[in-house]
C-alpha positions in Angstrom: -13.1 23.4 13.7 -9.9 21.4 13.1 -7.0 22.7 14.5 -3.6 23.4 13.7 0.4 24.2 13.9 2.5 25.6 11.2 6.0 25.5 11.5 8.7 27.4 9.4 12.3 28.8 9.5 11.3 32.2 7.4 8.8 34.1 8.8 7.4 35.3 5.2 5.9 31.8 4.6 5.0 31.8 7.8 2.9 34.6 7.6 1.4 33.5 4.4 0.5 30.7 5.9 -1.1 32.4 8.9 -3.0 35.1 6.4 -4.5 31.7 4.4 -5.5 29.6 7.2 -6.6 33.1 9.3 -9.1 33.9 5.9 -11.0 30.5 7.2 -11.4 30.9 10.8 -14.5 29.6 10.6 -12.7 26.2 10.1 -8.8 26.0 11.1 -7.9 27.4 13.6 -4.1 28.1 14.0 -2.4 27.4 17.7 0.6 28.8 17.0 4.0 28.6 15.0 7.6 27.1 14.8 10.6 28.3 13.8 12.5 25.1 14.3 11.9 21.2 14.1 11.9 21.0 18.1 9.7 23.2 18.4 7.2 22.2 16.2 8.0 18.8 18.5 7.4 20.4 21.8 4.3 22.2 20.6 2.4 18.7 18.9 3.0 17.2 22.5 1.8 19.5 24.0 -1.0 21.1 21.9 -2.0 17.8 20.7 -3.1 19.7 16.8 -5.8 17.7 14.5 -2.9 19.3 11.3 1.0 20.7 11.2 2.8 22.0 8.2 5.9 22.1 8.2 9.4 23.2 6.2 12.1 20.2 5.6 15.3 22.4 6.5 14.9 23.8 9.8 17.0 24.6 12.3 17.6 22.2 15.7 16.0 19.6 14.1 14.3 18.9 10.3 11.5 18.6 9.4 11.8 15.2 8.6 13.2 14.0 11.9 10.2 16.3 13.6 7.5 14.0 11.6 9.2 11.1 12.5 8.6 11.9 16.4 5.8 13.2 15.9 4.0 10.8 14.1 6.1 7.9 16.4 3.3 8.9 18.8 0.3 10.6 17.1 -0.5 9.0 14.8 -3.5 10.3 13.9 -2.3 14.3 13.5 -2.2 14.7 9.7 1.2 16.7 8.8 2.0 17.8 5.2 4.8 19.0 4.4 6.0 21.9 2.3 9.0 22.1 0.3 10.9 23.8 -2.5 11.5 21.6 -5.4 14.7 21.0 -5.0 14.0 19.1 -2.0 11.5 16.6 -3.6 14.3 14.0 -3.2 13.3 13.8 -0.1 9.7 12.8 -0.3 11.2 9.1 -0.6 11.9 9.4 3.2 8.4 11.0 3.8 6.9 7.9 2.8 8.8 5.7 5.1 7.0 7.9 7.9 3.7 7.5 6.6 3.4 11.6 6.6 0.0 12.9 4.6 0.8 15.4 2.3 2.9 16.9 0.0 2.9 20.8 -0.7 5.2 22.5 -3.2 6.5 26.1 -2.7 5.3 28.2 -3.7 2.4 26.9 -3.4 -1.2 28.3 -4.0 -3.5 29.3 -1.2 -6.2 26.8 -3.7 -3.9 24.4 -3.7 -2.8 24.9 0.3 -6.9 24.3 1.3 -7.0 21.6 -0.9 -4.0 19.3 0.1 -5.8 20.4 3.8 -9.3 18.9 2.8 -7.5 15.8 0.7 -6.1 14.9 3.8 -9.8 15.7 5.9 -11.5 13.1 3.6 -9.4 10.5 3.6 -8.9 10.6 7.2 -12.9 10.3 7.6 -12.8 7.4 5.2 -10.1 4.9 7.1 -12.5 6.6 10.1 -15.0 4.9 8.8 -17.2 8.4 9.3 -20.0 8.4 6.7 -18.4 9.4 3.0 -21.4 10.1 1.7 -22.0 13.3 3.5 -18.3 14.4 3.4 -17.2 16.8 0.3 -14.7 16.4 -1.7 -13.0 19.1 -3.8 -13.5 19.2 -7.6 -15.5 15.7 -7.6 -11.8 14.4 -7.6 -11.9 10.6 -7.5 -10.7 9.9 -4.1 -13.2 6.8 -4.2 -11.6 5.2 -6.7 -8.2 5.7 -5.0 -9.3 4.3 -1.9 -9.8 1.1 -4.5 -6.7 1.1 -6.1 -4.7 1.0 -2.4 -7.3 -1.4 -1.3 -6.5 -3.8 -4.1 -2.4 -2.9 -4.2 -2.7 -4.7 -0.6 -5.0 -7.4 -1.1 -3.1 -8.8 -4.2 -5.3 -8.3 -6.8 -4.0 -7.1 -10.3 -6.9 -7.5 -12.1 -8.9 -4.9 -10.0 -5.7 -3.1 -9.3 -5.8 -1.9 -13.5 -9.4 -1.8 -13.5 -9.0 0.8 -10.8 -6.1 2.8 -12.9 -8.0 2.9 -15.8 -11.1 4.3 -14.3 -8.4 6.8 -12.8 -6.5 7.5 -16.0 -10.0 8.3 -17.4 -11.1 10.8 -15.2 -7.8 12.2 -15.7 -8.3 11.6 -19.4 -11.9 14.0 -19.7 -10.3 17.0 -17.5 -6.9 17.1 -19.6 -7.8 20.6 -20.6 -7.7 21.1 -17.0 -5.0 19.3 -15.4 -3.2 21.3 -14.5 -6.2 22.1 -11.4 -5.5 18.4 -10.7 -1.9 18.4 -10.2 -1.8 18.4 -7.1 -4.4 16.1 -6.4 -1.7 13.8 -8.8 1.3 14.6 -6.7 -0.7 13.1 -3.8 -2.0 10.4 -4.6 1.2 9.2 -6.5 2.5 9.6 -3.2 -0.2 7.3 -1.3 0.0 5.1 -3.9 3.8 4.8 -2.9 3.7 5.0 0.6 1.4 1.8 0.2 3.5 -0.3 -2.5 6.4 0.6 0.4 4.1 -2.0 3.0 3.6 -4.5 0.8 6.4 -5.4 -1.5 9.2 -7.7 -0.6 12.2 -5.0 -1.4 12.4 -1.3 -1.8 10.4 -0.5 -5.0 12.7 2.4 -5.6 15.2 0.7 -7.2 12.6 -1.0 -9.2 11.2 1.3 -11.3 11.3 5.0 -11.2 8.1 6.1 -9.2 10.5 9.0 -7.5 11.2 10.5 -11.0 7.6 10.8 -11.9 7.2 13.1 -8.9 9.1 15.0 -10.2 8.5 15.3 -13.8 4.7 15.6 -13.1 5.6 18.8 -10.8 7.8 20.2 -13.1 5.8 19.7 -15.8 4.1 23.0 -17.8 1.8 21.6 -19.8 -1.5 19.1 -19.4 -0.1 16.5 -21.2 2.8 16.3 -20.4 1.6 15.7 -16.3 -1.5 13.5 -18.6 1.8 11.5 -19.6 4.3 11.4 -16.9 1.4 9.8 -14.3 0.4 7.7 -17.4 4.1 6.7 -16.8 3.9 6.4 -13.1 1.0 3.8 -13.6 3.0 1.8 -16.1 6.1 1.7 -14.3 3.7 0.0 -11.3 1.8 -2.3 -12.8 4.8 -3.9 -14.0 6.5 -4.1 -10.2 2.9 -4.9 -9.0 3.3 -8.3 -11.7 6.7 -8.6 -10.9 6.6 -8.9 -7.2 3.1 -10.7 -7.1 3.6 -13.6 -9.4 7.5 -14.5 -9.0 8.0 -16.7 -6.2 10.6 -19.4 -5.3 9.6 -22.0 -7.9 10.2 -19.4 -10.5 13.8 -18.2 -8.7 14.6 -22.0 -8.5 14.6 -22.4 -12.6 16.9 -19.5 -13.0 18.6 -20.5 -11.2 18.7 -24.3 -12.6 19.0 -22.6 -15.7 22.4 -20.4 -14.7 23.8 -23.9 -12.7 23.3 -25.4 -16.8 24.7 -22.6 -19.0 27.1 -21.1 -16.4 29.5 -21.4 -19.7 27.8 -19.4 -22.1 27.9 -15.6 -22.1 25.1 -15.6 -19.2 23.6 -11.7 -18.7 20.5 -9.7 -16.6 19.5 -9.0 -19.7 19.6 -12.2 -21.4 17.7 -14.4 -18.2 15.5 -11.2 -18.9 14.3 -11.9 -22.7 14.3 -16.3 -21.4 11.8 -15.3 -17.9 10.1 -12.4 -19.1 10.7 -10.3 -15.9 12.8 -7.5 -16.0 16.6 -7.4 -15.1 16.7 -5.5 -12.0 14.0 -7.3 -10.9 15.8 -10.7 -11.8 19.1 -9.1 -10.1 16.9 -8.7 -6.7 14.7 -11.7 -6.4 18.1 -13.8 -7.3 20.2 -12.0 -3.9 17.2 -12.4 -2.0 17.0 -16.5 -3.0 21.1 -17.5 -3.2 23.0 -14.6 -0.9 24.7 -13.6 -3.0 24.8 -11.6 -6.7 24.4 -13.2 -9.7 28.0 -12.6 -11.3 28.9 -13.6 -8.0 27.3 -16.8 -8.1 28.0 -17.6 -12.1 31.3 -16.8 -11.3 31.9 -19.5 -8.5 30.3 -22.1 -10.8 32.8 -21.0 -13.4 36.0 -21.3 -10.7 34.3 -25.0 -9.3 34.3 -25.8 -12.7 37.9 -24.5 -14.0 39.6 -26.2 -10.3 37.8 -29.6 -11.8 39.6 -29.1 -14.7 43.0 -27.9 -13.6 42.9 -31.0 -11.4 41.4 -33.9 -14.1 42.8 -32.7 -17.6 45.9 -32.0 -18.6 44.8 -28.7 -21.0 46.6 -25.5 -21.0 45.1 -23.1 -18.2 43.8 -20.8 -21.3 42.4 -23.2 -22.7 40.6 -24.5 -19.6 39.2 -20.4 -19.2 38.0 -20.1 -22.5 36.1 -23.6 -21.3 34.4 -22.0 -18.8 33.1 -19.2 -20.0 35.4 -16.6 -19.7 36.6 -14.5 -22.4 39.8 -13.6 -22.0 42.7 -15.7 -19.6 43.9 -11.9 -17.4 39.4 -12.0 -16.7 39.8 -15.3 -15.5 43.0 -14.6 -13.8 41.6 -12.1 -12.1 38.6 -13.4 -10.9 40.0 -16.4 -10.3 42.6 -14.5 -7.7 39.6 -13.3 -6.2 37.5 -16.0 -5.1 40.0 -18.5 -3.8 43.0 -16.3 -3.2 45.4 -18.1 -5.2 46.4 -18.4 -9.0 45.8 -21.2 -11.1 49.2 -22.2 -12.0 48.7 -22.9 -8.0 46.2 -25.6 -8.0 47.7 -29.2 -8.2 47.2 -30.3 -11.8 47.1 -33.8 -12.7 50.4 -34.6 -14.4 51.7 -33.4 -11.3 49.3 -36.0 -9.2 50.0 -38.8 -11.9 53.9 -37.8 -11.3 53.4 -38.2 -7.1 51.5 -41.4 -7.6 54.7 -43.3 -9.4 57.1 -41.7 -6.9 
């Protein structure tokens, strides 16, 4: 029997959750209920339940912060967030706290039970319990998801793609009944997002639209929308993983070398993407990590350094120097020059001034 706590500041929701749990009193035992975040933290420490279902918005301490405190001290407790669509954005933060699943209000009795059982099943796998005797819900391919997550940890792109293909084939075989699997899909994506946050060098949420996939799947009205958004998630996932696993220091140095040689041209992230076949956002992030500045700042500094050299060594007019360094107009040149040198171009000692001083 599994012990449980529930936490929600709304009595109607607490009563609903209690009614669901009490129907299955042979398997789940309700230890108590809390009305705010601080209370659930105190109860968790005192009673040490197996499972907690909690709301996000609660008095004194919100659900995310309460969950973080509990998970930090009691990692084996299963914590399931229970919140509305409008609060779905908090799922991203929940990933950082190693929470286990996400329920969407109003959750049906079936969804609640399936989510609990799914979390218990995954916990059993981690504890190396005999998997063959474990009961899964709806024959959902948990073993494939576990293999997929493991292949992400090992950076095995071929195995990742293989497991994704099997998983999507399963969903396609159930396409007309995908509504029944919606919550499973959401929690699968939730688990994968938590995994990639651990293995990637940078925060993936700034690179791909994984968050939107969760939201769109939760709102989808038709089976084909669920399938399309799930496929979209995995397409973005593969793009991200390929870039993160394949790109290396040598690749970044090639980009830097290209910029050093071509800084006078009109270089953009899109043009670099065309040349090096990485996404603009990834090039931007990787370049910044390597050089400590944004790529635009790096290019502008190269241009201004060359402009200073020409100002000191040539008779070219300032306007011509600006154009020769790749600036499209003199106003932009002056603004960038001032920003990077705290001077204006005319303050630089020109060649003729230096020659005049030599003659004197």
